[in-house]
N, CA, C and O atoms as a DFTB+ gen file, in Angstrom:
432 C
 N C O
     1  1       6.268      -2.777      -7.025
     2  2       6.984      -2.356      -7.548
     3  2       6.819      -1.726      -6.620
     4  3       5.651      -1.338      -6.628
     5  1       7.440      -1.316      -5.620
     6  2       6.901      -0.240      -4.358
     7  2       8.117       0.916      -4.730
     8  3       8.213       1.823      -3.903
     9  1       8.545       0.937      -5.268
    10  2      10.013       1.465      -4.852
    11  2       9.431       3.153      -6.740
    12  3       9.478       4.370      -6.921
    13  1       9.151       2.314      -7.239
    14  2       8.905       2.680      -8.847
    15  2       7.788       4.623      -8.452
    16  3       7.957       5.634      -9.135
    17  1       7.090       4.550      -7.591
    18  2       5.978       5.373      -7.370
    19  2       7.146       6.383      -6.485
    20  3       7.219       7.607      -6.597
    21  1       7.725       5.806      -5.889
    22  2       8.305       7.488      -5.173
    23  2       8.995       7.578      -6.186
    24  3       8.039       7.886      -6.898
    25  1       9.862       7.577      -6.904
    26  2      11.092       7.713      -7.686
    27  2       9.538       8.182      -8.487
    28  3       8.723       8.979      -8.020
    29  1       9.478       7.798      -9.166
    30  2       7.920       8.576      -9.893
    31  2       7.766      10.806      -9.605
    32  3       8.042      11.884     -10.132
    33  1       7.078      10.121      -8.302
    34  2       6.438      11.193      -7.377
    35  2       8.007      12.068      -6.937
    36  3       7.546      13.076      -6.403
    37  1       8.810      12.144      -6.906
    38  2       9.725      13.017      -6.699
    39  2      10.640      13.598      -8.185
    40  3      11.440      14.527      -8.295
    41  1      10.283      12.916      -8.888
    42  2      11.284      13.365     -10.223
    43  2      11.122      15.135     -10.401
    44  3      12.067      15.893     -10.618
    45  1      10.084      15.426     -10.292
    46  2       9.368      17.209     -10.441
    47  2       9.331      17.928      -9.520
    48  3       9.286      19.133      -9.769
    49  1       9.334      17.518      -8.216
    50  2       9.893      19.030      -7.276
    51  2      11.458      19.142      -7.085
    52  3      12.062      20.091      -6.586
    53  1      12.029      17.865      -7.636
    54  2      13.617      17.251      -7.565
    55  2      13.954      18.506      -8.798
    56  3      14.635      19.531      -8.772
    57  1      13.330      18.016      -9.576
    58  2      13.896      19.039     -10.934
    59  2      13.474      20.388     -10.937
    60  3      14.204      21.277     -11.375
    61  1      12.265      20.617     -10.446
    62  2      11.944      22.313     -10.174
    63  2      13.038      23.252      -9.089
    64  3      13.361      24.438      -9.157
    65  1      13.540      21.885      -7.823
    66  2      14.494      22.386      -6.899
    67  2      16.298      22.806      -7.870
    68  3      17.384      23.301      -7.570
    69  1      15.726      22.306      -8.910
    70  2      17.184      22.019      -9.677
    71  2      16.989      23.918     -10.537
    72  3      17.824      24.808     -10.704
    73  1      15.043      23.804     -10.985
    74  2      15.258      24.814     -11.161
    75  2      15.562      26.537     -10.708
    76  3      16.099      27.447     -11.340
    77  1      15.308      26.515     -10.136
    78  2      14.179      27.213      -9.392
    79  2      15.546      27.960      -8.675
    80  3      15.807      29.134      -8.936
    81  1      16.401      27.130      -7.726
    82  2      17.477      27.335      -7.173
    83  2      18.676      27.597      -6.953
    84  3      18.927      26.460      -7.353
    85  1      19.710      28.017      -6.692
    86  2      20.945      28.716      -7.268
    87  2      21.879      27.255      -6.813
    88  3      22.787      26.921      -7.574
    89  1      21.616      26.444      -5.589
    90  2      22.761      25.521      -5.322
    91  2      21.982      24.390      -5.622
    92  3      20.824      24.417      -5.205
    93  1      22.526      22.941      -6.543
    94  2      21.571      21.979      -6.723
    95  2      21.711      21.016      -4.722
    96  3      21.118      19.938      -4.694
    97  1      22.287      21.361      -3.593
    98  2      21.809      20.877      -2.582
    99  2      20.223      21.217      -2.478
   100  3      19.457      20.254      -2.451
   101  1      19.740      22.400      -2.423
   102  2      18.049      22.446      -2.114
   103  2      17.625      20.778      -2.878
   104  3      17.568      19.925      -1.993
   105  1      17.448      20.428      -3.749
   106  2      17.344      19.330      -4.831
   107  2      17.933      17.954      -3.628
   108  3      17.017      17.290      -3.144
   109  1      18.750      17.742      -3.384
   110  2      19.544      16.803      -2.531
   111  2      18.808      16.852      -0.787
   112  3      18.771      16.027       0.126
   113  1      18.228      18.450      -0.970
   114  2      16.916      17.932       0.958
   115  2      15.718      17.860       0.294
   116  3      14.868      18.075       1.159
   117  1      15.085      17.647      -0.938
   118  2      14.534      17.260      -1.239
   119  2      14.143      16.293      -1.792
   120  3      12.977      16.234      -2.182
   121  1      14.704      15.645      -1.907
   122  2      14.876      13.806      -2.054
   123  2      14.958      13.396      -0.739
   124  3      14.238      12.537      -0.229
   125  1      16.195      14.263       0.029
   126  2      16.328      13.224       1.435
   127  2      14.371      13.108       2.079
   128  3      13.804      12.063       2.400
   129  1      13.761      14.514       2.087
   130  2      12.377      14.587       2.492
   131  2      11.665      13.899       2.339
   132  3      11.015      13.389       3.252
   133  1      11.443      13.468       0.342
   134  2      11.040      12.344      -0.016
   135  2      11.576      10.983       0.704
   136  3      10.658      10.341       1.216
   137  1      12.638      10.513       0.823
   138  2      13.479       9.571       0.862
   139  2      12.539       9.173       2.861
   140  3      11.826       8.294       3.344
   141  1      13.034      10.167       3.216
   142  2      12.616      10.401       4.763
   143  2      11.331       9.668       5.186
   144  3      11.128       8.797       6.033
   145  1      10.361      10.447       4.128
   146  2       9.490      10.737       4.511
   147  2       8.587       8.650       3.812
   148  3       7.594       8.066       4.247
   149  1       9.107       8.434       3.217
   150  2       8.555       7.105       2.321
   151  2       9.243       5.928       3.777
   152  3       8.657       5.335       4.682
   153  1      10.559       6.010       3.424
   154  2      10.555       4.868       4.824
   155  2       9.394       5.212       6.282
   156  3       8.719       4.308       6.773
   157  1       9.359       6.474       6.730
   158  2       8.449       6.179       7.976
   159  2       6.846       5.760       7.461
   160  3       5.922       5.336       8.155
   161  1       6.870       5.973       6.343
   162  2       5.737       5.182       5.744
   163  2       5.343       4.235       5.842
   164  3       4.313       3.595       6.054
   165  1       7.111       4.136       5.507
   166  2       6.336       1.915       3.991
   167  2       7.165       1.266       5.928
   168  3       6.991       0.099       6.279
   169  1       7.673       1.910       6.508
   170  2       8.239       0.718       7.564
   171  2       7.544       1.353       9.620
   172  3       8.191       1.187      10.654
   173  1       6.646       1.781       9.546
   174  2       5.747       2.783      10.663
   175  2       4.471       2.628      10.644
   176  3       3.716       1.776      11.111
   177  1       4.266       4.000       9.765
   178  2       2.948       4.542       9.442
   179  2       2.126       3.587       8.929
   180  3       1.385       3.114       9.791
   181  1       1.954       3.026       7.587
   182  2       1.075       1.982       7.242
   183  2       0.694       0.394       7.981
   184  3      -0.356      -0.069       8.426
   185  1       2.027      -0.126       7.866
   186  2       1.879      -1.193       8.579
   187  2       1.154      -1.431      10.362
   188  3       0.752      -2.499      10.822
   189  1       1.173      -0.213      10.997
   190  2       1.145      -0.346      12.264
   191  2      -0.940       0.312      12.266
   192  3      -1.609       0.352      13.298
   193  1      -1.436       0.682      10.967
   194  2      -2.942       1.133      11.164
   195  2      -3.029      -0.095      10.131
   196  3      -3.665      -1.027      10.623
   197  1      -2.559      -0.348       8.828
   198  2      -3.066      -1.126       8.470
   199  2      -2.977      -2.930       8.988
   200  3      -3.960      -3.653       8.824
   201  1      -1.734      -3.439       9.579
   202  2      -1.689      -4.021      10.870
   203  2      -2.436      -4.744      11.883
   204  3      -2.461      -5.927      12.223
   205  1      -3.278      -3.274      12.420
   206  2      -3.700      -2.940      13.687
   207  2      -5.110      -3.554      13.159
   208  3      -5.490      -4.637      13.604
   209  1      -5.593      -3.103      12.555
   210  2      -7.515      -3.241      11.994
   211  2      -7.516      -4.254      10.952
   212  3      -8.644      -4.745      10.921
   213  1      -6.850      -4.721      10.194
   214  2      -6.826      -6.057       9.005
   215  2      -6.362      -7.180       9.192
   216  3      -5.748      -7.304       8.132
   217  1      -6.172      -8.172       9.780
   218  2      -5.748      -9.467       9.773
   219  2      -6.559     -11.305       8.572
   220  3      -7.396     -12.204       8.499
   221  1      -5.266     -10.572       7.921
   222  2      -6.546     -11.340       6.364
   223  2      -5.002     -12.763       6.437
   224  3      -3.772     -12.753       6.489
   225  1      -6.226     -13.875       6.392
   226  2      -4.911     -14.746       6.279
   227  2      -4.099     -15.249       4.884
   228  3      -4.398     -15.121       3.697
   229  1      -3.358     -15.652       5.312
   230  2      -1.592     -15.439       4.531
   231  2      -2.345     -16.546       2.889
   232  3      -1.867     -16.086       1.852
   233  1      -3.215     -17.631       2.648
   234  2      -3.600     -18.714       2.296
   235  2      -4.814     -17.372       1.623
   236  3      -4.723     -16.778       0.549
   237  1      -5.662     -17.253       2.477
   238  2      -6.277     -15.926       1.435
   239  2      -5.116     -15.225       0.226
   240  3      -4.695     -15.581      -0.875
   241  1      -4.869     -13.884       1.269
   242  2      -4.356     -13.233       0.452
   243  2      -3.422     -14.142      -0.709
   244  3      -3.630     -13.759      -1.860
   245  1      -2.707     -14.962      -0.617
   246  2      -1.838     -15.729      -1.683
   247  2      -3.553     -15.916      -2.858
   248  3      -3.549     -15.140      -3.814
   249  1      -4.574     -16.668      -2.766
   250  2      -5.420     -17.408      -3.847
   251  2      -5.921     -15.527      -4.027
   252  3      -6.701     -15.291      -4.950
   253  1      -5.443     -14.292      -3.131
   254  2      -6.624     -13.243      -4.033
   255  2      -5.183     -13.079      -5.268
   256  3      -5.383     -13.071      -6.483
   257  1      -4.085     -12.987      -4.772
   258  2      -2.710     -12.269      -5.599
   259  2      -3.043     -13.073      -7.173
   260  3      -3.455     -12.476      -8.168
   261  1      -2.739     -14.611      -7.091
   262  2      -3.194     -15.722      -8.521
   263  2      -5.013     -14.898      -8.457
   264  3      -5.850     -15.756      -8.177
   265  1      -5.244     -14.362      -8.537
   266  2      -6.805     -14.292      -8.790
   267  2      -6.621     -13.126      -9.574
   268  3      -6.776     -12.726     -10.728
   269  1      -6.209     -12.731      -8.411
   270  2      -6.097     -10.829      -9.697
   271  2      -4.952     -10.727     -10.544
   272  3      -4.566      -9.683     -11.070
   273  1      -4.382     -11.942     -10.663
   274  2      -2.839     -11.783     -11.598
   275  2      -3.886     -12.338     -12.517
   276  3      -4.088     -11.629     -13.503
   277  1      -4.416     -13.149     -12.457
   278  2      -5.377     -14.619     -13.635
   279  2      -6.346     -13.707     -14.328
   280  3      -6.734     -14.123     -15.420
   281  1      -6.791     -12.623     -13.951
   282  2      -7.898     -11.680     -13.884
   283  2      -7.756     -10.807     -14.889
   284  3      -8.315     -10.896     -15.982
   285  1      -6.915      -9.846     -14.492
   286  2      -6.148      -8.944     -15.069
   287  2      -4.826      -8.519     -14.929
   288  3      -4.543      -7.390     -15.332
   289  1      -4.097      -9.120     -14.504
   290  2      -2.530      -8.793     -14.338
   291  2      -1.845      -8.284     -13.376
   292  3      -2.056      -8.300     -12.163
   293  1      -0.919      -7.779     -14.053
   294  2      -0.812      -7.375     -13.103
   295  2      -0.922      -6.547     -11.234
   296  3      -0.502      -6.718     -10.089
   297  1      -2.284      -5.117     -12.511
   298  2      -3.172      -4.779     -11.386
   299  2      -4.191      -4.886     -10.684
   300  3      -4.713      -4.101      -9.893
   301  1      -4.587      -6.404     -11.170
   302  2      -4.934      -7.183     -10.503
   303  2      -4.480      -7.145      -9.140
   304  3      -4.893      -6.869      -8.013
   305  1      -3.242      -7.624      -9.857
   306  2      -2.501      -8.613      -8.043
   307  2      -1.942      -6.890      -7.346
   308  3      -1.128      -6.936      -6.424
   309  1      -2.406      -5.526      -7.824
   310  2      -2.155      -4.523      -6.426
   311  2      -3.611      -4.465      -6.496
   312  3      -3.943      -4.073      -5.377
   313  1      -4.531      -4.618      -7.110
   314  2      -6.129      -4.152      -6.345
   315  2      -7.074      -5.634      -5.353
   316  3      -8.183      -5.700      -4.823
   317  1      -5.599      -6.886      -5.549
   318  2      -5.883      -8.075      -5.027
   319  2      -6.305      -7.790      -3.600
   320  3      -7.410      -8.188      -3.230
   321  1      -5.612      -7.215      -2.878
   322  2      -4.879      -6.989      -1.655
   323  2      -6.845      -6.133      -0.993
   324  3      -7.988      -6.400      -0.621
   325  1      -6.057      -5.263      -1.236
   326  2      -7.220      -4.372      -0.822
   327  2      -8.194      -4.468      -0.967
   328  3      -8.946      -3.928      -0.155
   329  1      -8.877      -5.393      -2.357
   330  2     -10.285      -5.834      -2.277
   331  2     -10.957      -7.027      -1.229
   332  3     -12.111      -7.452      -1.178
   333  1      -9.819      -7.361      -0.467
   334  2      -9.627      -8.417       0.155
   335  2     -10.306      -7.365       1.335
   336  3     -11.454      -7.185       1.742
   337  1      -8.919      -6.748       1.673
   338  2      -8.719      -6.332       3.075
   339  2     -10.522      -5.485       3.170
   340  3     -11.096      -5.372       4.253
   341  1     -11.031      -5.078       2.080
   342  2     -12.580      -3.956       1.874
   343  2     -13.393      -5.454       2.314
   344  3     -14.206      -5.271       3.221
   345  1     -13.325      -6.540       1.941
   346  2     -14.985      -7.115       1.751
   347  2     -14.407      -8.257       3.315
   348  3     -14.971      -9.333       3.513
   349  1     -13.284      -7.765       4.218
   350  2     -13.646      -8.629       5.348
   351  2     -14.067      -7.489       5.620
   352  3     -15.221      -7.453       5.194
   353  1     -13.711      -6.174       6.256
   354  2     -14.720      -5.279       6.891
   355  2     -16.010      -4.948       6.809
   356  3     -16.714      -4.439       7.681
   357  1     -16.400      -5.391       5.270
   358  2     -17.735      -5.150       5.080
   359  2     -18.607      -6.813       5.972
   360  3     -19.674      -6.913       6.577
   361  1     -17.533      -7.842       5.646
   362  2     -18.296      -9.447       6.552
   363  2     -18.237      -9.203       7.406
   364  3     -19.350      -9.319       7.919
   365  1     -16.996      -8.599       8.586
   366  2     -17.370      -8.281      10.022
   367  2     -18.219      -7.593      10.440
   368  3     -18.688      -7.465      11.571
   369  1     -18.495      -6.990       9.223
   370  2     -19.766      -5.679      10.127
   371  2     -20.839      -6.217       9.883
   372  3     -21.630      -6.014      10.804
   373  1     -21.145      -6.654       9.291
   374  2     -22.299      -7.648       8.183
   375  2     -23.201      -8.788       9.374
   376  3     -23.719      -9.729       8.774
   377  1     -23.396      -8.802      10.688
   378  2     -24.194      -9.941      11.527
   379  2     -24.265     -11.126      10.538
   380  3     -24.007     -12.151      11.168
   381  1     -24.439     -11.312       9.625
   382  2     -24.976     -12.559       8.849
   383  2     -23.775     -13.171       7.700
   384  3     -23.748     -14.340       7.315
   385  1     -22.859     -12.141       7.289
   386  2     -21.928     -12.871       6.834
   387  2     -20.433     -12.813       7.302
   388  3     -19.363     -12.838       6.693
   389  1     -20.885     -12.701       9.020
   390  2     -19.452     -12.895       9.886
   391  2     -18.413     -13.931       9.534
   392  3     -17.182     -13.934       9.555
   393  1     -20.119     -15.548       8.928
   394  2     -18.508     -16.863       9.148
   395  2     -17.532     -16.227       7.596
   396  3     -16.388     -16.564       7.292
   397  1     -18.166     -15.543       7.068
   398  2     -17.450     -15.074       4.695
   399  2     -15.858     -14.220       6.331
   400  3     -14.792     -14.834       6.365
   401  1     -15.978     -13.352       7.044
   402  2     -15.263     -12.873       7.658
   403  2     -13.977     -13.851       8.044
   404  3     -12.942     -13.681       7.399
   405  1     -14.006     -14.723       8.928
   406  2     -13.860     -15.631       9.684
   407  2     -13.234     -16.379       8.476
   408  3     -12.032     -16.645       8.504
   409  1     -13.646     -16.564       7.911
   410  2     -12.774     -17.144       6.546
   411  2     -11.317     -16.470       6.614
   412  3     -10.229     -16.758       7.113
   413  1     -11.945     -15.266       5.737
   414  2     -10.691     -14.456       4.979
   415  2      -9.716     -14.278       6.741
   416  3      -8.581     -14.732       6.889
   417  1     -10.280     -13.745       7.556
   418  2      -8.920     -13.320       8.470
   419  2      -9.585     -13.781      10.007
   420  3     -10.789     -13.847      10.257
   421  1      -8.392     -14.095      11.006
   422  2      -8.800     -13.388      12.695
   423  2      -9.941     -12.426      12.875
   424  3      -9.994     -11.223      12.622
   425  1     -11.061     -13.444      13.493
   426  2     -11.961     -12.467      14.019
   427  2     -11.702     -10.811      14.413
   428  3     -10.618     -10.232      14.478
   429  1     -12.742     -10.387      14.596
   430  2     -12.464      -8.419      15.681
   431  2     -12.498      -8.714      16.361
   432  3     -12.391      -7.994      17.353
């Protein structure tokens, strides 16, 4: 649920802008800044950083999501891909574990 976080995170600043400023346009400006920053982060910054650093095999990603949801539900699904990414970085860094890193995705 990617848009819930930005909604929850922006409610308090928008309410504060409504309470403390004379015009509701300040609240609109705060919402606009949140939307703009979220757009940049979600569409440009994160894919560039994560995509260039870690390439996880699609099948491994699906298996990780299924196992995460079976073990811990929605929280497991949210944590499964970052966990696999961390494991891939560790496996790629340790010479004896490089074959496991290769199974998780493209080699570095």
